[in-house]
N, C-alpha and C positions, 0 to 999 in steps of 0.2 A: 516528326510529325507529319511528313507526308503520307508515310509508310500508314501510320494509324490512321490518315483520313482514308486511303483506300481500302484497308481493309475495314474499315465502318463502313462505308459507302457500299462495298463487296455485300457484307451483312444487309444493309438496308435493302438493296436491290434483291437480294435471294428472299429476304422476307416480303418483300411487295410481291415477288413472283409467288410465293407460297399464299399468300393471301388471295391474290388473282384465282389463283387454279380451285382453292376451296370455293369460293364466289362462283365461279364458274361450275363446278361440279354439282353444287347446291341448286342452281336456276335449272341444271337438266335433270333435276329429280321433283322438280316441283311441276315441271310440265307433263311428266309421265302419266297422269291418268289415263289421256285419250289414248295412248297407244295400246293397253290390252285390250281395248274395244276392237280397233283393226286388226289387231292379233288374232282374237278369237273370231273373225269368220273363217271359213271353209276356203282355201284355195282354190279348192278343184275347181274346174271350170263344169258349168250346167252342162250335162250331156242330153238335158230332155225338156219339153215343155208337155205337161201331163194332158192339155187340152188337146194338143195335137197328135201325142204319142199314143193314145187310146184312143181306137175308132168310135165315132159317135153311139154305133150300137151298142158297144162294150160299156160307155159312159152311159147311156140310157138303162143299160141292164143293173146297174149301180143305182139307178134315180136322177142322173144327172143331165142336165141339158146347157151347151155351150150358150151364155147371154153374149158375153162382149170378148172377143180373142182378144191375145196381148195385151191384157189390162191389169193393172192394178195399183191402187191406191191407199197406198197403208200408212203408218205413222213413224217411217223410217226416211234419214235424209242422209245418211252415209253415202258417200259418193262410191264406193266400193262393194257396196249389196247388190247382188243380182236377183233379178225375179224374170221366170218363164213361165206365164201361164195366162188365165183368163178369169171372167166375172162367171159364175155358173148359176142356174135354179136348181134347186131341189124340186123334182118333178109332182110328186106328192104332196106338196106343199109349195104354191107359187109365188107365195109372200115371204119363202126363205131364198135368198141369194147371198153368196160368199165367194168370195177369193178362193183359187186352186192354182198355187203356185210352188215350182220348183224355186230353189234359193238355197244361197251359200249361208244363210243366218245359222249360227248354233245357236244351242240353248243357253250356253253361257253367255253370248251377246244380247240374245234377246231378255234375259233376265236383268243385264248389268242395264240395259238401254231403257226399260219400261218398267222398270223395280219401285219407283215412285208411284205410278199408276194403276198397277194390274197384280193380282195375287198370282201365284205360280204353283201349278200342282206338277208332280213329275208322273207321267202314266204309263201305260204299256198299249199299244195296239197290236195285238198278235203278239211278234216275238220283239218289236220294234221300240226301243227307248222312244217315250215322247215327251214335251213338255205344253201343260194348258195354263194358257195365259187367260185371265179375265180381268175387265177394268173394275176399279172398286166401285161400288153402287151399281152396277150395268148387269146384272145378270142376263144370260143369254148371247152377250157380246163376248164373241170365242175367236180365241188366236189358239190354235193346234200345230205345233210343228213336229214333224213325224222325221225321225233319224232314219233313212234308207241307207243303200250300202254306200252310195258316193254321193248323195245330196241329201236335202232335206224337202219336204213336203208339207206345204204350209196351206192349211184350212183357215181363214180368216174372214170374219161374218157376223150375223145376226142370228139367232135359232130361237127355234118356237119353246114355251113353257118356261122361259127365264132358267134354261139349264143347256148345258154343252154335252149332253148326252146324243143328240142327232149329230153333233161333229165328230164323234169317236166312232159313233156306229157306220158314219159314211167313211171314215178314214179305215177302218177295219175293212170295209168292203174292196176300196180301194187299193191296200197294200196289196191283196189277192190279185190283182189283176198284171199280170207277164209283163206288160211293157212298162211298168213301173219299176220293175225290181231292178 
């Protein structure tokens, strides 16, 4: 009888251990959705600030003027995000201001984070892949993320004529500036 009890207890303990292992593995998968967002950020350090890497005369040649250096007020809260840049003004239209930033955001992260509030389009800026994000119901509000060789260039702001054409035109000019390569 003692032998039977010992085997029964052994089987019961084994069953409980298996049950605990199953519950533990299920709870790990349930908390997983936040991990891919962090994993999709670029791990490379930002090597430049586009507002200081490009001399003012070259920014001016592209039609831009730095308004507020070292500044970005965007819709992101992830602590591992990196931004380096400024608020710029488009000199041909003083009402057009937007953020010009180097960032570690990837297209996947951008789309996963803002999927509920934005529409996304994949575009080409010269030979560079880019993602254009526009808020639902707010034409002219544009977030353009251009994949450069080792960072992403972000243009984020309001553009005239309820269109993002000016954002893509400015980005096309910017990618030709040697300091941003």
